[in-house]
NUSEPA-451850 format. One line per 4 residues: number of its first residue (from 0); for each residue x, y, z of C-alpha. Coordinates in steps of 0.1 Angstrom, whole numbers, plus 5000, padded with zeros to 4 digits. Layout:
BEGIN
NUM = X Y Z ~ ...;
This chain:
BEGIN
0 = 1269 1408 9704 ~ 1254 1410 9674 ~ 1256 1434 9646 ~ 1226 1428 9615;
4 = 1196 1420 9635 ~ 1169 1436 9605 ~ 1153 1397 9599 ~ 1144 1396 9635;
8 = 1166 1374 9645 ~ 1202 1381 9656 ~ 1232 1383 9636 ~ 1265 1374 9641;
12 = 1297 1396 9626 ~ 1293 1411 9590 ~ 1289 1385 9572 ~ 1259 1378 9550;
16 = 1244 1349 9569 ~ 1226 1346 9603 ~ 1233 1322 9630 ~ 1198 1325 9643;
20 = 1212 1320 9676 ~ 1190 1342 9707 ~ 1202 1354 9729 ~ 1186 1343 9762;
24 = 1171 1374 9774 ~ 1154 1373 9735 ~ 1145 1343 9748 ~ 1128 1356 9783;
28 = 1112 1378 9763 ~ 1100 1357 9738 ~ 1082 1329 9762 ~ 1063 1367 9776;
32 = 1049 1376 9745 ~ 1035 1336 9742 ~ 1016 1335 9769 ~ 1005 1374 9752;
36 = 1018 1393 9779 ~ 1036 1426 9772 ~ 1067 1436 9788 ~ 1052 1451 9818;
40 = 1038 1480 9835 ~ 1066 1504 9812 ~ 1047 1535 9795 ~ 1024 1531 9764;
44 = 1039 1541 9735 ~ 1014 1559 9716 ~ 1012 1576 9678 ~ 1031 1536 9668;
48 = 1023 1524 9633 ~ 1030 1490 9615 ~ 1030 1485 9578 ~ 1034 1452 9565;
52 = 1042 1447 9524 ~ 1064 1424 9506 ~ 1080 1427 9476 ~ 1107 1458 9488;
56 = 1069 1474 9493 ~ 1053 1467 9463 ~ 1019 1452 9484 ~ 1010 1461 9507;
60 = 0997 1433 9533 ~ 0983 1453 9564 ~ 0987 1485 9575 ~ 0978 1490 9612;
64 = 0972 1533 9619 ~ 0966 1525 9649 ~ 0978 1491 9663 ~ 0968 1474 9699;
68 = 0993 1480 9717 ~ 0996 1473 9760 ~ 1027 1489 9780 ~ 1060 1492 9768;
72 = 1053 1467 9737 ~ 1093 1458 9719 ~ 1085 1451 9677 ~ 1080 1416 9687;
76 = 1050 1421 9711 ~ 1035 1448 9690 ~ 1036 1422 9656 ~ 1021 1390 9677;
80 = 0999 1409 9694 ~ 0980 1422 9661 ~ 0986 1406 9639 ~ 0991 1364 9629;
84 = 1032 1353 9640 ~ 1048 1322 9628 ~ 1086 1322 9646 ~ 1114 1298 9645;
88 = 1147 1289 9665 ~ 1130 1300 9698 ~ 1107 1326 9690 ~ 1135 1349 9677;
92 = 1133 1351 9643 ~ 1100 1358 9621 ~ 1092 1330 9595 ~ 1059 1339 9586;
96 = 1031 1373 9592 ~ 0995 1361 9587 ~ 1008 1333 9564 ~ 1030 1354 9540;
100 = 1061 1335 9550 ~ 1099 1333 9543 ~ 1121 1310 9523 ~ 1127 1302 9486;
104 = 1110 1326 9459 ~ 1118 1317 9424 ~ 1152 1295 9439 ~ 1162 1327 9456;
108 = 1157 1336 9490 ~ 1133 1355 9506 ~ 1125 1368 9545 ~ 1111 1386 9568;
112 = 1131 1422 9569 ~ 1118 1453 9602 ~ 1132 1488 9602 ~ 1119 1515 9625;
116 = 1111 1544 9615 ~ 1133 1539 9580 ~ 1161 1525 9594 ~ 1172 1488 9597;
120 = 1173 1477 9639 ~ 1209 1468 9655 ~ 1190 1443 9672 ~ 1164 1415 9671;
124 = 1132 1424 9674 ~ 1122 1410 9705 ~ 1149 1426 9719 ~ 1144 1460 9703;
128 = 1119 1488 9722 ~ 1092 1509 9708 ~ 1091 1542 9707 ~ 1063 1567 9706;
132 = 1058 1576 9671 ~ 1073 1550 9659 ~ 1070 1537 9622 ~ 1078 1503 9623;
136 = 1077 1485 9585 ~ 1082 1445 9583 ~ 1089 1441 9546 ~ 1094 1404 9526;
140 = 1114 1400 9503 ~ 1139 1387 9481 ~ 1180 1394 9496 ~ 1202 1373 9473;
144 = 1222 1405 9469 ~ 1219 1415 9501 ~ 1209 1409 9531 ~ 1222 1443 9545;
148 = 1200 1469 9533 ~ 1212 1499 9562 ~ 1180 1526 9554 ~ 1149 1537 9527;
152 = 1132 1564 9526 ~ 1097 1551 9526 ~ 1083 1558 9560 ~ 1095 1593 9559;
156 = 1092 1622 9577 ~ 1108 1596 9598 ~ 1138 1596 9607 ~ 1140 1635 9609;
160 = 1107 1633 9626 ~ 1108 1613 9661 ~ 1147 1598 9654 ~ 1166 1571 9658;
164 = 1156 1546 9690 ~ 1135 1570 9709 ~ 1160 1594 9702 ~ 1153 1628 9681;
168 = 1186 1637 9661 ~ 1195 1675 9650 ~ 1185 1677 9613 ~ 1205 1690 9590;
172 = 1202 1697 9546 ~ 1239 1701 9537 ~ 1235 1720 9498 ~ 1260 1720 9468;
176 = 1242 1753 9463 ~ 1224 1767 9492 ~ 1207 1798 9477 ~ 1191 1769 9449;
180 = 1156 1763 9443 ~ 1161 1723 9449 ~ 1181 1734 9485 ~ 1152 1756 9497;
184 = 1127 1730 9481 ~ 1141 1702 9507 ~ 1139 1729 9539 ~ 1106 1738 9531;
188 = 1092 1698 9524 ~ 1105 1694 9564 ~ 1088 1721 9580 ~ 1057 1708 9561;
192 = 1066 1676 9582 ~ 1066 1691 9613 ~ 1109 1689 9610 ~ 1134 1716 9617;
196 = 1165 1713 9600 ~ 1196 1732 9595 ~ 1207 1745 9560 ~ 1246 1743 9550;
200 = 1268 1739 9518 ~ 1275 1709 9517 ~ 1303 1691 9539 ~ 1321 1675 9572;
204 = 1329 1707 9590 ~ 1305 1711 9616 ~ 1289 1678 9611 ~ 1287 1659 9651;
208 = 1283 1620 9643 ~ 1243 1629 9656 ~ 1234 1646 9633 ~ 1208 1632 9599;
212 = 1219 1647 9568 ~ 1205 1654 9538 ~ 1234 1651 9505 ~ 1214 1677 9482;
216 = 1231 1677 9449 ~ 1240 1669 9417 ~ 1259 1635 9413 ~ 1296 1651 9405;
220 = 1286 1676 9436 ~ 1275 1647 9459 ~ 1296 1618 9451 ~ 1331 1621 9475;
224 = 1308 1623 9501 ~ 1315 1588 9520 ~ 1285 1572 9528 ~ 1274 1582 9494;
228 = 1302 1563 9475 ~ 1286 1531 9480 ~ 1262 1536 9459 ~ 1286 1532 9433;
232 = 1294 1495 9447 ~ 1251 1491 9439 ~ 1234 1469 9462 ~ 1256 1448 9481;
236 = 1277 1483 9492 ~ 1248 1504 9499 ~ 1216 1490 9499 ~ 1205 1508 9472;
240 = 1191 1495 9439 ~ 1206 1517 9421 ~ 1239 1525 9401 ~ 1251 1562 9387;
244 = 1267 1556 9354 ~ 1288 1577 9325 ~ 1301 1604 9361 ~ 1266 1610 9374;
248 = 1253 1613 9339 ~ 1232 1585 9338 ~ 1211 1568 9363 ~ 1205 1523 9363;
252 = 1175 1513 9377 ~ 1179 1480 9392 ~ 1158 1446 9393 ~ 1160 1423 9428;
256 = 1190 1399 9412 ~ 1205 1432 9410 ~ 1204 1435 9371 ~ 1202 1464 9350;
260 = 1167 1471 9339 ~ 1161 1509 9330 ~ 1187 1533 9327 ~ 1175 1572 9329;
264 = 1201 1596 9314 ~ 1187 1630 9307 ~ 1174 1651 9334 ~ 1171 1623 9358;
268 = 1167 1621 9398 ~ 1172 1601 9432 ~ 1164 1596 9468 ~ 1182 1572 9481;
272 = 1192 1561 9517 ~ 1224 1545 9533 ~ 1246 1550 9567 ~ 1283 1545 9566;
276 = 1305 1527 9592 ~ 1296 1542 9628 ~ 1276 1569 9616 ~ 1241 1579 9617;
280 = 1218 1571 9583 ~ 1222 1604 9557 ~ 1197 1609 9527 ~ 1210 1613 9495;
284 = 1190 1635 9470 ~ 1209 1639 9437 ~ 1201 1641 9399 ~ 1222 1633 9365;
288 = 1218 1675 9362 ~ 1202 1705 9384 ~ 1171 1693 9372 ~ 1170 1661 9379;
292 = 1183 1676 9417 ~ 1153 1696 9416 ~ 1125 1663 9407 ~ 1138 1646 9433;
296 = 1139 1678 9457 ~ 1102 1678 9447 ~ 1092 1642 9453 ~ 1102 1640 9489;
300 = 1070 1633 9503 ~ 1049 1609 9526 ~ 1029 1597 9490 ~ 1062 1595 9468;
304 = 1081 1577 9489 ~ 1051 1562 9508 ~ 1068 1519 9513 ~ 1095 1529 9487;
308 = 1130 1518 9493 ~ 1142 1540 9472 ~ 1127 1563 9442 ~ 1139 1571 9410;
312 = 1130 1603 9386 ~ 1127 1596 9349 ~ 1126 1633 9331 ~ 1094 1646 9336;
316 = 1089 1639 9374 ~ 1076 1601 9373 ~ 1085 1584 9403 ~ 1101 1545 9395;
320 = 1101 1525 9433 ~ 1136 1506 9435 ~ 1140 1479 9430 ~ 1124 1474 9391;
324 = 1108 1448 9390 ~ 1126 1420 9371 ~ 1112 1421 9335;
C-alpha cells in the first residue's frame, strides 16, 4: 500500500506528497504504544542503537547506545519508550521528538525522517520491527528538494554488518581496478568492521538482487552503473546532495536547497549511497582521479562517516559533510 515511509507515517504512490493515511494495523500498534506497552513477548532485540539528529546529522540531539528495550519493538515503540514523542494522524506520523518539531524553517518544509542501518524504511515506524544490531537514526531536515533519500552512509558499518530488515546480505566490493590500492583499502575497512566481502571487477556479472555492492573507481569508470547514474540528477534523483561535473573532473557540493556552494577540483573523492529501483542499496566510493578514489577509500570508517548522509573528500583529505550548510 505504501511505497516510501521514512517520515514515520505512510506514503501512497511515488509522488512527493504524503497523505498521512494510517493503516488499521498501524493504528492498533499505536494504541498499544500509547498505553506504554510493547508489541508482545517476542524476542527482545539486543545491541540496538538510537540516534536522533537534525539538519542532515549536523547536530546531535540524542545518542542512545543502550536504549530501553522491552520485548519485540517497532521503530515507533522504541522511540516512544526512550524519548518524548509527539504524533499526528492517529499516532502514525512523528511530529516532534523531545520538543523538536516538524513544520517550516526559513520558509522550507522540515520533517522527521528515519533510517534503519542506513537504509530508508519501506514501512511506517509503527509497522517496522526492530532487529538485533539495528541502528535506528531519526533526523529532522529540510525536504524541499526531495523527501526520498534511499540510503545514507552515516550508520557505517551498517548495512553491511547486520543487513536490511533483519536479513544479513552478501557484500561485494566491485572495483575498476581489483588489484589496486583503493580496492584493497575498502576490503580492509570492511574486514576491520567484521564484514566479510567478496572482491571482483566492476560489472553486473554474477550479482544477484540480494547483494550489497560497493562500487570503487573514478567517475568515468563507475558512472554507467544504473544506481550511480542517478547522481547526475542531483538530490531529487539520487538523494545525494552532490553533482559530478566536467566529465568527472569536478564535484559540486550542494546545500539543502540544492544550490552549489563549493566545487572540488583536483584530486577529490566522494562516498555516497543510493538505490536503483527494485535493487538493494549500493555505495559509491569514487573520485575525480585515482588519488581522489584513494582518499575516499581511506575515509571509509565509522569515525569519518558517523551521522553523515554522504561525504566528499577535498584534495588533501578533509571530509566534508553533504549537504553543505547554506551560505
